[in-house]
C-alpha positions as CSV (number, residue, x, y, z in Angstrom):
1,M,37.3,45.9,40.0
2,K,35.5,46.2,43.4
3,S,35.9,43.1,45.6
4,L,34.0,42.2,48.8
5,H,35.5,39.7,51.1
6,V,32.9,38.2,53.6
7,I,34.8,36.9,56.6
8,R,33.0,34.4,59.0
9,D,35.8,33.2,61.2
10,P,37.9,35.4,63.4
11,N,40.9,33.2,62.7
12,E,40.6,33.5,58.9
13,R,44.1,34.8,58.0
14,L,44.3,33.8,54.3
15,G,41.2,35.8,53.4
16,L,42.5,38.9,55.3
17,E,45.9,38.6,53.7
18,I,44.4,38.3,50.2
19,A,42.0,41.2,50.8
20,S,44.9,43.3,52.0
21,R,47.0,42.5,48.9
22,E,44.1,43.3,46.6
23,S,43.5,46.6,48.2
24,G,46.3,48.1,46.1
25,Q,44.6,47.0,42.9
26,G,41.2,48.5,43.4
27,R,38.4,49.0,45.9
28,V,38.3,46.3,48.4
29,S,35.8,45.9,51.3
30,L,35.4,43.5,54.1
31,L,32.1,42.3,55.6
32,L,32.4,40.6,59.0
33,I,29.7,38.2,59.9
34,Q,29.1,35.5,62.5
35,D,32.1,35.2,64.9
36,A,34.3,37.3,62.7
37,V,32.7,40.4,64.2
38,L,34.8,39.7,67.3
39,T,37.9,40.6,65.2
40,R,39.2,44.2,65.5
41,L,40.6,45.1,62.1
42,T,42.3,48.3,61.0
43,L,43.6,47.6,57.5
44,D,44.7,50.5,55.3
45,G,42.7,50.9,52.2
46,L,39.9,48.6,53.2
47,A,36.3,49.6,54.1
48,V,35.3,47.3,57.0
49,Y,31.6,46.5,57.7
50,A,30.0,44.2,60.3
51,L,26.6,42.7,60.3
52,A,24.5,44.5,63.0
53,D,22.7,41.4,64.2
54,D,25.9,39.6,64.8
55,L,27.4,42.5,66.6
56,E,24.4,42.8,68.9
57,A,24.3,39.0,69.5
58,R,27.9,39.1,70.7
59,G,27.7,42.4,72.6
60,V,30.3,44.0,70.3
61,K,30.3,47.8,69.5
62,G,32.0,50.3,67.4
63,H,35.0,48.8,65.7
64,A,33.5,48.5,62.2
65,R,30.7,50.2,60.3
66,S,27.5,48.4,61.3
67,V,25.2,47.3,58.5
68,D,21.8,45.5,58.5
69,Y,20.9,42.7,56.1
70,D,19.6,45.0,53.4
71,E,22.8,47.0,53.4
72,A,24.8,43.7,53.4
73,V,22.9,42.6,50.3
74,R,23.5,46.0,48.7
75,L,27.3,45.6,49.3
76,M,27.2,42.3,47.6
77,V,25.4,43.7,44.6
78,D,27.6,46.8,44.4
79,H,30.8,44.8,44.2
80,D,32.0,43.0,41.0
81,K,33.4,40.0,43.0
82,V,32.3,38.5,46.3
83,V,34.5,36.0,48.1
84,V,33.2,34.2,51.2
85,W,35.8,32.8,53.7
């Protein structure tokens, strides 16, 4: 099962912990939006994406794969489960 965890808050520890645990069970991805794009994550086994408009609005570059709104929607559709934290 493919899971996408959408993280909105840079202090969201539970969501990150659960996503990290799930990474051993299948494909898990993270989508950072809003202030969560300020978080620098390097979690083994997880694909990390960040919403381009939120990166630009906060002046952040290069620590996650940047995606636009269309790509973010594609990520949601391509995963079996989407969890928003």
